[in-house]
KEVOLO-261651 format. One line per field, with one value per residue: z, x, y of N, C-alpha, C in turn; residue number from 1. Coordinates in pm, 1 decimal. Each point is the difference from the previous one (the first is absolute). Example, Ala and Ser with C-alpha at 12.3 -4.5 7.8 and 13.67 -1.06 7.14 Angstrom:
<recs>
npz <- (780.0/-72.0) $
npx <- (1319.0/-35.0) $
npy <- (-569.0/105.0) $
capz <- (0.0/6.0) $
capx <- (-89.0/82.0) $
capy <- (119.0/119.0) $
cpz <- (0.0/73.0) $
cpx <- (90.0/-77.0) $
cpy <- (120.0/109.0) $
k <- (1/2) $
</recs>
This chain:
<recs>
npz <- (4385.7/49.3/125.3/17.7/-75.2/73.2/109.7/-78.0/127.7/-58.3/99.7/81.3/100.4/48.9/93.0/10.8/-79.8/-45.2/-100.9/18.1/-63.7/82.5/99.4/-41.5/-21.5/119.8/67.8/-56.8/29.9/120.0/13.7/-50.6/68.6/107.5/-27.0/-36.0/111.8/57.6/-51.5/27.8/93.7/72.4/40.8/25.2/-55.2/127.7/-49.1/100.0/34.0/0.3/114.8/80.7/83.4/-84.4/-38.1/124.3/36.2/-100.4/17.1/123.2/24.9/57.0/103.2/63.8/-66.4/27.5/125.9/2.5/-53.7/84.5/90.9/-59.1/-8.7/126.5/20.2/-79.0/91.5/14.1/128.9/78.5/119.4/43.8/120.4/32.3/-100.4/53.5/-80.6/-64.1/-117.2/-24.1/-37.8/-124.6/4.7/108.7/-91.2/59.2/-115.7/17.1/118.6/6.0/128.6/6.4/-70.0/75.8/102.4/-57.7/-28.0/124.8/23.0/-106.8/-30.7/4.2/-120.3/73.5/91.7/-90.9/-63.9/119.6/24.8/-122.8/25.4/122.2/-52.8/-86.8/110.8/77.8/-67.1/-100.6/88.8/69.8/-113.2/-31.0/123.7/-12.1/-123.0/68.4/88.7/-85.7/84.3/6.8/129.2/-32.4/-91.1/94.1/83.8/-90.2/-27.5/130.1/19.7/-98.5/53.8/119.3/-48.2/-61.3/112.4/76.1/-100.7/-85.3/-2.1/30.9/121.8/-28.0/-119.6/57.2/93.3/-101.5/-60.2/115.7/7.8/-127.7/16.4/103.2/-71.7/-93.8/85.3/41.7/-130.2/27.0/105.9/-33.5/129.7/0.4/-110.2/58.9/93.2/-123.2/17.9/127.1/-13.2/-66.9/89.7/91.5/-67.5/-13.9/126.5/43.0/-77.0/32.9/127.8/-7.1/-68.8/93.6/93.9/-70.8/4.3/48.5/41.7/-9.5/-112.1/10.7/108.3/-2.3/-129.3/40.6/89.5/-95.2/-76.9/103.9/23.7/-129.1/4.2/109.4/-51.2/-109.6/114.4/-70.8/64.6/-115.5/-39.0/123.7/-4.1/-123.5/25.9/115.0/-64.0/-98.8/93.8/64.9/-113.4/-26.5/124.0/-14.9/-124.6/48.3/99.4/-83.5/-80.3/109.4/33.7/-125.5/-1.8/121.1/-47.3/-110.7) $
npx <- (-6178.6/121.3/-17.8/118.6/-54.5/-110.4/66.4/68.5/-2.2/31.7/-68.1/81.6/-80.6/42.6/77.2/56.6/-96.2/91.9/-82.0/-88.8/97.1/82.4/-85.0/-8.8/131.0/10.2/-96.5/58.7/118.0/-43.6/-59.2/111.3/76.0/-74.5/-0.6/126.8/14.3/-73.5/46.5/111.9/-93.9/110.3/-66.8/-112.5/-95.5/-18.8/123.8/42.4/54.6/126.0/-18.9/-3.3/-27.5/-77.2/-65.1/-1.5/-32.5/-85.0/-41.1/22.5/-126.6/-12.2/-71.3/66.4/110.1/-32.7/-34.1/108.9/63.8/-64.2/29.8/118.9/2.7/-39.2/82.6/62.5/-67.7/128.1/-0.6/-57.0/11.6/-34.3/-49.8/87.5/-31.4/78.6/104.7/-106.7/34.3/-20.1/-126.1/38.1/-131.1/60.6/87.6/77.9/-49.7/-55.1/6.9/88.3/-5.4/-132.7/-4.9/93.3/-66.5/-112.2/53.1/45.0/-123.5/49.0/-49.0/-126.9/-28.4/-86.9/96.8/93.4/-87.1/-27.9/130.7/22.4/-94.8/52.3/121.6/-55.5/-55.4/108.5/108.7/-65.5/-87.4/105.1/53.7/-121.8/-11.5/124.1/-40.3/-107.0/79.3/93.1/103.4/56.3/-21.9/-120.0/-13.2/45.7/-79.4/-97.3/25.3/15.2/-106.6/-63.0/47.6/-29.4/-116.8/-6.3/40.6/-72.4/-86.0/-54.7/121.6/18.0/47.9/80.2/13.2/14.4/77.0/59.9/-3.1/34.0/91.1/20.9/-16.1/81.1/76.7/-29.0/17.4/110.1/23.2/-55.1/77.3/2.6/-9.7/-123.8/-12.3/53.2/-82.5/-49.9/67.4/0.6/-125.3/-38.2/64.9/-50.2/-114.5/12.7/40.1/-89.3/-101.4/42.4/17.1/-117.9/-46.0/58.8/-45.2/-111.3/50.2/-122.6/83.9/-114.1/-31.2/83.1/-79.3/112.5/-3.9/-41.6/99.3/77.6/-55.1/12.3/125.8/23.2/-68.9/63.3/115.3/-49.2/-19.5/62.0/-115.3/-66.7/85.2/-11.6/-131.4/-4.5/82.3/-66.7/-115.0/48.0/40.8/-113.6/-67.6/85.4/-16.0/-130.2/4.0/79.6/-87.5/-100.7/67.7/20.6/-126.8/-34.2/86.7/-42.0/-120.2/33.8) $
npy <- (-1200.4/8.6/39.1/-54.6/-95.7/7.0/22.7/80.2/35.9/114.0/56.8/-63.4/-30.9/115.1/-53.4/121.8/47.0/82.2/23.6/102.5/64.8/-68.5/28.7/126.2/-0.6/-58.3/62.8/107.3/-56.2/-33.4/119.8/51.1/-82.8/23.8/130.0/-7.2/-72.9/94.6/113.9/-67.2/-23.1/26.1/106.7/-63.1/75.4/22.5/-0.8/-75.4/115.9/-44.2/-63.3/102.9/-97.8/-70.2/107.9/44.6/-122.8/-23.1/126.4/-37.8/27.7/118.0/-39.2/95.3/-35.0/-124.7/33.7/76.1/-102.8/-80.4/93.6/2.6/-132.6/-0.9/102.2/-86.3/-70.0/-35.4/31.6/-90.0/54.2/-120.4/26.7/-89.3/82.3/93.3/8.2/44.5/-56.1/128.5/3.9/-20.1/-16.4/-44.7/-41.3/86.9/-39.2/121.9/-59.1/98.9/-36.4/-9.8/111.0/55.4/-53.1/39.8/115.2/-6.6/-41.6/63.9/118.3/-28.1/-50.9/-69.1/-11.1/-28.8/-77.1/-49.5/-1.9/-44.7/-87.2/-14.7/-8.5/-82.9/-44.9/-1.3/-35.8/-56.9/-48.7/-40.3/-45.9/-45.5/-46.2/-50.2/-32.9/-32.5/-64.3/-33.5/16.6/118.7/-14.6/-45.3/94.5/80.5/-66.5/2.2/127.1/19.5/-79.0/62.6/111.2/-52.3/-38.3/116.4/57.2/-82.1/0.3/-86.0/-51.4/127.7/-17.0/102.7/-55.0/-118.9/54.2/60.7/-118.9/-55.4/95.6/-29.9/-130.4/12.8/80.6/-89.4/-100.2/59.9/18.3/-119.9/23.6/-128.5/19.4/-52.5/71.9/104.8/-50.1/-13.1/112.3/-38.2/-46.1/107.8/74.5/-83.1/7.0/131.8/11.8/-89.7/43.9/121.5/-33.2/-62.2/102.1/73.8/-81.8/5.3/123.1/29.1/92.5/66.7/57.7/101.6/-11.0/69.5/-30.9/-120.6/0.4/47.9/-93.4/-82.5/38.0/-3.7/-113.9/-37.3/36.5/-58.0/-62.3/-92.9/-6.4/10.4/92.6/52.0/-25.2/44.2/100.3/16.9/-20.2/72.3/83.9/-20.3/9.8/97.6/45.8/-21.8/45.5/94.7/13.0/-13.1/80.9/73.0/-20.0/23.5/98.8/39.5/-31.1/65.3) $
capz <- (7.6/138.7/33.2/-40.1/-145.5/-35.2/37.5/1.4/39.7/-39.4/117.4/119.7/117.4/103.9/121.3/61.7/-76.9/89.6/-19.8/-65.4/-144.8/-25.0/15.2/-113.5/-118.1/15.3/-25.0/-138.0/-83.4/16.4/-68.3/-144.1/-42.3/13.3/-100.4/-131.0/1.8/-9.8/-132.1/-97.7/0.3/87.0/92.8/-74.8/84.1/87.1/74.0/129.5/15.2/117.3/122.8/14.6/58.5/-106.1/-96.6/59.9/13.9/-128.8/-77.8/86.2/26.9/127.6/-7.8/-13.2/-140.3/-76.7/25.4/-69.1/-143.5/-23.6/8.2/-127.1/-102.6/33.5/-34.8/-146.2/-39.8/-44.6/102.0/118.6/117.3/94.6/112.6/-7.4/-136.6/-59.7/-105.6/-123.1/-121.3/-42.4/-141.6/-77.5/-13.1/114.4/-4.7/-49.2/-112.7/-50.8/96.4/-66.8/46.0/-50.8/-143.7/-20.3/31.9/-114.4/-114.2/31.3/0.2/-137.8/-18.0/-113.0/-107.2/42.4/88.3/-80.2/-78.2/91.8/41.6/-110.1/-13.1/100.5/-50.8/-113.6/54.9/86.5/-46.1/-102.7/63.0/79.2/-92.7/-44.2/110.8/18.6/-104.8/36.2/133.6/33.9/29.4/-51.6/80.2/-49.7/-126.5/28.6/52.2/-113.2/-89.7/66.6/-14.4/-139.3/-24.7/60.5/-81.8/-124.0/29.4/59.3/-80.3/39.3/85.3/126.5/116.2/13.0/-100.0/47.2/106.6/-63.8/-62.5/107.7/43.3/-103.4/17.2/127.7/-17.0/-69.2/98.0/90.1/-73.6/-0.4/120.3/63.2/93.1/-8.5/-124.9/15.9/88.5/-81.7/-64.0/45.0/-65.7/-141.3/-7.7/19.9/-125.0/-100.8/36.3/-17.1/-140.8/-67.4/41.6/-62.5/-140.7/-5.9/26.3/-112.6/-121.1/-91.7/9.8/-129.7/-32.3/104.4/-3.4/38.1/-90.3/43.9/123.9/-37.3/-57.4/114.3/62.5/-87.1/4.2/130.2/-4.7/-87.4/57.5/-94.0/81.6/-85.9/-46.0/111.8/21.4/-111.7/-0.3/114.5/-34.5/-93.2/76.4/81.3/-90.3/-43.7/111.9/15.3/-108.8/29.0/114.5/-50.1/-75.2/96.8/59.3/-101.6/-13.0/121.6/4.3/-108.3) $
capx <- (99.1/24.0/-15.6/120.7/-3.1/-103.8/43.7/145.5/49.5/138.9/71.7/-48.8/-6.2/101.8/-60.0/-70.1/20.7/57.3/-57.3/-131.0/13.5/30.8/-122.2/-87.1/52.9/-19.6/-137.5/-29.9/55.8/-84.8/-125.9/27.2/17.5/-129.8/-91.3/36.8/-44.6/-146.7/-48.3/55.2/-76.4/52.4/-112.9/-121.2/-111.1/-53.7/108.2/35.9/144.7/52.7/-7.1/119.1/110.5/60.1/59.3/119.3/103.9/50.6/61.2/95.6/-43.1/-69.3/-145.5/-41.5/18.7/-105.1/-128.1/0.5/-13.7/-139.4/-80.1/17.9/-77.5/-141.7/-40.2/-12.4/-107.8/45.1/-25.5/-73.8/33.8/-109.1/35.5/-17.8/2.7/127.8/8.0/-47.9/11.7/-130.1/-34.5/65.3/-87.6/19.6/133.8/9.0/86.7/71.3/99.9/130.7/71.6/-67.2/24.5/140.6/15.2/-52.5/89.6/120.4/-32.4/-29.2/-143.5/-66.3/-44.6/-124.2/28.2/59.4/-107.8/-87.9/68.0/-5.7/-139.4/-18.0/65.5/-75.9/-118.8/31.9/91.9/-55.2/-96.8/75.8/64.0/-103.7/-29.2/116.6/-2.7/-99.2/19.9/141.4/54.4/135.9/89.7/-15.9/72.5/143.7/40.5/2.8/109.2/124.2/12.7/32.1/138.1/87.9/-11.6/73.8/142.0/63.0/-15.7/-111.5/32.1/63.3/-86.9/-49.9/-104.2/-117.2/-59.2/-62.6/-122.2/-98.4/-37.6/-86.5/-133.9/-51.6/-35.9/-128.7/-104.3/-7.9/-62.2/-145.3/-54.9/-86.7/88.5/-13.7/60.8/145.1/44.6/30.8/129.5/102.4/-24.3/33.8/145.8/59.0/-19.3/90.7/138.2/29.2/-4.8/117.0/117.0/-9.9/35.1/145.0/67.0/-17.9/49.8/-110.4/-46.7/-40.6/64.9/-15.1/-136.5/-1.1/-88.0/-138.6/-15.2/-8.9/-133.1/-91.7/26.8/-44.9/-145.9/-36.8/38.6/-95.5/-133.6/-70.6/-33.4/-16.3/133.0/74.7/-49.2/40.0/145.1/33.3/-43.0/98.8/122.0/-20.9/-9.7/136.4/68.6/-55.0/51.8/140.7/4.3/-37.0/115.4/101.8/-41.7/17.7/142.7/51.3/-46.7/65.9) $
capy <- (107.6/38.5/140.4/71.6/13.8/95.1/134.3/-0.2/130.3/26.4/47.9/-69.0/85.5/-2.5/-54.4/111.4/121.2/99.9/131.8/-5.4/-15.5/-140.5/-77.1/30.7/-67.6/-143.5/-44.5/34.2/-106.6/-118.2/27.9/-7.5/-138.9/-65.6/53.3/-54.5/-140.0/-2.7/43.6/-92.4/-123.1/-105.5/-9.5/30.9/45.7/-103.5/-64.9/57.7/11.4/-70.2/79.1/84.2/-76.2/-79.3/92.5/60.1/-102.3/-47.7/107.4/71.4/136.4/10.6/1.6/139.8/39.3/-68.5/66.5/129.2/-27.8/-37.6/122.9/70.5/-68.7/13.9/135.8/7.2/-89.4/-131.2/-102.1/40.8/-81.5/-16.1/-86.2/-145.3/-52.8/34.3/101.2/-62.5/79.3/50.0/-9.4/105.4/116.6/87.0/59.5/138.2/-30.4/117.0/45.1/-13.9/-118.9/-119.5/-3.8/-36.2/-142.8/-74.1/12.0/-76.3/-142.6/-41.4/21.0/-65.7/88.1/62.0/112.8/106.7/60.8/72.9/122.4/95.0/40.1/104.7/120.7/51.5/63.6/113.6/104.5/89.5/89.9/96.9/93.7/91.9/90.8/86.6/101.9/101.4/57.7/15.1/131.5/18.3/-85.2/-136.8/-8.8/5.8/-130.8/-93.4/35.0/-39.5/-145.7/-28.1/42.1/-100.3/-121.7/22.8/14.2/-117.5/-121.1/-86.1/-114.9/37.3/6.8/136.8/19.3/-72.7/80.4/115.5/-51.2/-13.1/134.5/55.7/-55.8/50.9/141.2/5.2/-30.1/116.1/110.6/-14.8/61.3/-99.6/-70.8/-146.3/-44.9/11.8/-107.7/-117.3/20.2/-95.1/-128.1/15.5/12.7/-132.1/-73.3/55.0/-33.9/-141.7/-40.2/57.3/-77.9/-131.7/15.0/19.7/-128.0/-91.3/63.2/27.0/137.5/53.5/126.7/101.1/52.0/141.1/75.8/-19.2/76.7/141.3/22.3/11.8/130.7/109.2/3.9/57.0/141.8/69.0/-21.4/-86.8/-116.6/-117.6/-37.3/-56.4/-136.0/-85.7/-22.3/-84.3/-135.9/-55.1/-25.5/-119.2/-114.6/-29.8/-64.3/-134.8/-83.3/-28.8/-91.2/-133.2/-49.6/-38.6/-127.4/-104.1/-25.1/-63.4/-140.4/-73.6) $
cpz <- (145.1/18.9/-46.4/-150.9/-43.2/25.3/16.8/39.3/-40.1/118.7/121.2/119.1/82.6/126.9/73.3/-84.8/92.9/-14.2/-66.4/-150.4/-37.9/5.5/-116.5/-126.6/6.5/-29.4/-139.4/-96.1/8.8/-72.2/-150.9/-46.2/11.1/-111.1/-138.3/-8.6/-17.9/-140.8/-110.9/0.6/85.3/122.7/-77.5/94.0/76.6/77.2/131.3/10.6/122.0/124.4/25.6/61.6/-107.6/-101.0/53.6/5.1/-135.2/-78.8/82.4/15.0/132.2/-20.4/-16.2/-144.3/-87.1/18.2/-73.2/-151.2/-34.4/5.9/-130.2/-106.9/25.9/-39.7/-149.8/-54.6/-40.4/98.9/105.7/112.5/95.0/113.3/-27.4/-142.8/-73.8/-107.2/-133.9/-117.5/-46.4/-148.3/-74.1/-12.8/115.9/-0.2/-54.5/-116.5/-51.1/105.9/-62.5/42.6/-57.0/-149.1/-29.7/30.2/-113.9/-116.8/22.3/-12.5/-137.5/-28.5/-123.3/-108.6/40.5/89.0/-78.6/-81.0/89.8/44.5/-110.9/-26.4/100.9/-46.6/-111.7/45.3/68.5/-73.3/-116.6/56.9/81.5/-89.7/-52.4/107.3/21.6/-104.4/35.8/127.1/31.2/27.4/-64.4/77.0/-45.0/-130.3/23.2/51.6/-112.6/-90.9/59.8/-15.0/-142.9/-32.7/55.4/-79.2/-127.3/24.6/39.1/-79.8/61.7/108.2/134.2/112.0/14.8/-101.2/40.6/109.9/-56.9/-67.9/105.0/44.4/-102.5/16.7/130.4/-14.8/-70.9/97.6/97.5/-67.3/-9.3/117.2/77.7/90.6/-2.6/-127.0/9.9/87.0/-76.6/-60.2/40.6/-65.3/-147.8/-17.5/18.7/-126.7/-106.8/29.3/-30.1/-146.8/-78.1/33.1/-65.2/-147.0/-18.2/15.4/-119.1/-132.0/-100.0/17.6/-139.0/-34.0/109.5/-7.1/34.2/-87.9/43.3/130.3/-31.2/-60.8/109.1/65.2/-83.3/-2.1/131.9/1.6/-81.0/50.8/-95.6/71.2/-85.1/-50.8/109.2/27.6/-109.6/2.8/118.9/-26.3/-91.9/72.6/81.6/-87.6/-51.5/109.8/20.6/-108.1/26.3/115.9/-42.1/-80.2/95.0/64.9/-97.8/-13.3/120.5/4.8/-109.8/37.7) $
cpx <- (13.8/-22.9/120.6/4.9/-104.4/43.2/150.4/51.9/145.7/83.8/-59.1/7.5/126.6/-67.0/-79.9/25.6/39.2/-62.1/-135.6/9.0/31.9/-126.8/-95.5/47.8/-27.6/-143.7/-46.0/48.8/-85.2/-133.2/17.6/5.2/-130.7/-95.0/30.6/-41.1/-150.9/-44.7/54.3/-64.8/56.4/-88.8/-123.1/-109.5/-63.3/105.8/25.7/151.6/45.8/-13.0/134.6/117.5/72.3/71.1/132.2/114.6/59.8/71.8/92.3/-34.6/-75.3/-151.1/-52.0/10.6/-107.6/-134.1/-8.3/-16.2/-144.8/-90.1/10.0/-87.9/-150.2/-50.9/-22.0/-99.0/42.8/-33.4/-93.2/33.9/-118.9/45.5/-38.0/5.7/128.2/-11.4/-28.8/18.4/-138.9/-23.8/59.2/-86.9/17.8/137.4/-7.0/98.1/75.8/87.8/137.9/77.6/-62.4/25.4/144.6/24.2/-53.7/98.5/129.0/-25.2/-40.5/-149.0/-53.5/-31.1/-126.3/22.5/58.4/-108.2/-90.8/63.5/-2.1/-143.5/-32.3/62.7/-82.7/-129.7/35.2/76.6/-52.4/-102.3/71.4/67.8/-101.3/-36.6/114.1/1.8/-95.9/35.8/144.2/34.4/137.7/99.3/-9.5/76.8/150.2/50.4/7.7/118.8/135.6/23.8/37.5/144.3/98.7/-4.1/83.8/150.3/65.1/-18.5/-99.6/36.7/61.0/-103.3/-58.2/-110.3/-128.3/-70.1/-69.9/-130.8/-110.6/-49.3/-90.9/-143.1/-63.1/-46.6/-134.2/-113.9/-17.6/-76.6/-151.3/-64.0/-90.8/85.8/-19.4/62.4/152.2/55.2/31.4/140.3/102.4/-18.7/33.9/151.2/70.9/-11.9/97.4/143.7/29.7/1.1/117.4/125.2/-0.2/39.7/150.1/73.6/-8.4/45.1/-107.8/-54.9/-39.1/81.7/-32.6/-140.2/-8.9/-95.8/-145.6/-26.7/-15.1/-136.4/-105.2/15.4/-56.0/-152.1/-48.4/30.2/-101.7/-143.4/-89.5/-31.2/-12.0/135.7/83.3/-43.6/49.8/149.3/43.3/-41.0/101.7/130.0/-12.2/-7.5/138.0/76.4/-49.6/55.0/145.3/13.6/-37.6/115.1/108.4/-34.0/16.6/145.8/53.8/-39.6/64.0/140.8) $
cpy <- (44.2/149.0/80.3/19.7/101.7/143.1/-2.9/136.6/16.9/44.1/-67.6/94.1/-10.4/-49.8/107.1/123.7/114.2/136.7/-13.1/-18.8/-143.6/-84.4/25.6/-68.8/-149.2/-39.6/41.5/-106.1/-126.2/19.3/-11.6/-144.9/-79.2/44.9/-55.9/-146.4/-9.9/36.3/-89.9/-136.8/-111.7/-19.0/44.4/51.3/-115.6/-74.7/72.6/2.4/-78.9/86.2/66.9/-75.4/-81.5/88.7/55.4/-100.3/-36.8/108.0/88.1/147.7/1.3/-1.3/142.0/46.7/-63.5/69.5/133.7/-18.5/-33.9/123.1/79.8/-62.9/12.6/138.3/16.1/-102.7/-139.5/-110.4/56.7/-96.1/-2.8/-90.6/-144.4/-56.5/36.7/107.3/-66.5/95.4/39.6/-27.7/119.2/125.5/97.8/66.4/141.9/2.3/121.7/65.5/-19.8/-123.6/-127.0/-14.6/-40.9/-147.1/-86.0/1.1/-77.8/-150.4/-51.5/9.7/-71.5/101.9/75.1/120.2/116.3/71.2/83.3/131.0/105.1/45.0/109.7/130.6/62.8/67.7/131.7/110.3/84.2/98.1/107.3/102.6/101.4/100.8/97.4/111.1/113.3/76.1/38.3/147.2/12.0/-85.8/-145.9/-19.9/0.0/-134.4/-102.9/27.5/-35.8/-149.4/-37.0/34.8/-101.6/-130.4/13.0/2.5/-131.5/-128.3/-95.9/-101.0/36.5/5.1/140.6/29.1/-71.9/78.6/122.6/-39.7/-12.4/137.2/67.6/-49.4/47.8/144.5/14.5/-28.9/116.3/113.6/-13.1/72.9/-92.6/-87.7/-151.4/-56.8/3.3/-112.0/-128.3/6.5/-104.8/-136.2/4.5/9.2/-132.7/-83.4/47.7/-41.1/-146.4/-38.1/56.5/-78.9/-137.2/6.6/23.1/-132.4/-95.4/59.7/32.5/140.5/50.5/124.4/100.5/60.9/147.9/80.8/-11.4/75.1/149.4/33.1/13.2/136.8/114.3/10.9/60.4/149.0/81.8/-7.9/-79.4/-131.7/-126.1/-47.8/-62.7/-143.1/-94.0/-30.7/-85.6/-144.3/-66.2/-33.7/-128.2/-124.5/-41.0/-73.5/-143.0/-92.4/-38.5/-97.8/-141.6/-61.9/-49.6/-133.3/-114.5/-37.5/-74.6/-147.8/-83.0/-39.7) $
k <- (1/2/3/4/5/6/7/8/9/10/11/12/13/14/15/16/17/18/19/20/21/22/23/24/25/26/27/28/29/30/31/32/33/34/35/36/37/38/39/40/41/42/43/44/45/46/47/48/49/50/51/52/53/54/55/56/57/58/59/60/61/62/63/64/65/66/67/68/69/70/71/72/73/74/75/76/77/78/79/80/81/82/83/84/85/86/87/88/89/90/91/92/93/94/95/96/97/98/99/100/101/102/103/104/105/106/107/108/109/110/111/112/113/114/115/116/117/118/119/120/121/122/123/124/125/126/127/128/129/130/131/132/133/134/135/136/137/138/139/140/141/142/143/144/145/146/147/148/149/150/151/152/153/154/155/156/157/158/159/160/161/162/163/164/165/166/167/168/169/170/171/172/173/174/175/176/177/178/179/180/181/182/183/184/185/186/187/188/189/190/191/192/193/194/195/196/197/198/199/200/201/202/203/204/205/206/207/208/209/210/211/212/213/214/215/216/217/218/219/220/221/222/223/224/225/226/227/228/229/230/231/232/233/234/235/236/237/238/239/240/241/242/243/244/245/246/247/248/249/250/251/252/253/254) $
</recs>
């Protein structure tokens, strides 16, 4: 497979980018395409990326843009650059898998059943516990944020972008309500998982019945300071989402 086949940038470099934003978009695009090629298996751990001169020539990008793209991937654990040995793909154990970008690249590159199960396993570990903590620690402001999200979900319908954003805000509000900053930091990775799996289900026409009732049950348990109930209802909500996602994958492959 040629380098051009492995990495297919959708946007090619202008000869001289005219503004900082242009340059950021360019090396971001290169990093995206390289990352999807890596997580999709077109490059494998231990492989050495083409040197910057060859890469720049074959893909019509500047060496500076390539270097910036490599820095992005290195910061997320996908590659490492060493003098004389070049840029090598790191072992998967070193990838920052819950980084929102890394997670989005995986999901774009047709994730395996194992990855989907692992992501839901992470949700099942984190979110029920967070819901229980939120029930014990939530404030009136936390409840107001959750209720606002639920109202938007109900108003806009399951398949709209605004409803999806409201769904993400609901789950984020629960993590915020724990008062645990390291736990809240997981919100972006969890949100990326929710967004992608919901979008995938929409594309395959396998959206389940409206899960608003289950979301309301979680909210009501948190509102009532029922920690055990909050954990149980959140677990049921996640299990429902996993079952629907598996159905979507089965349908897409059929």
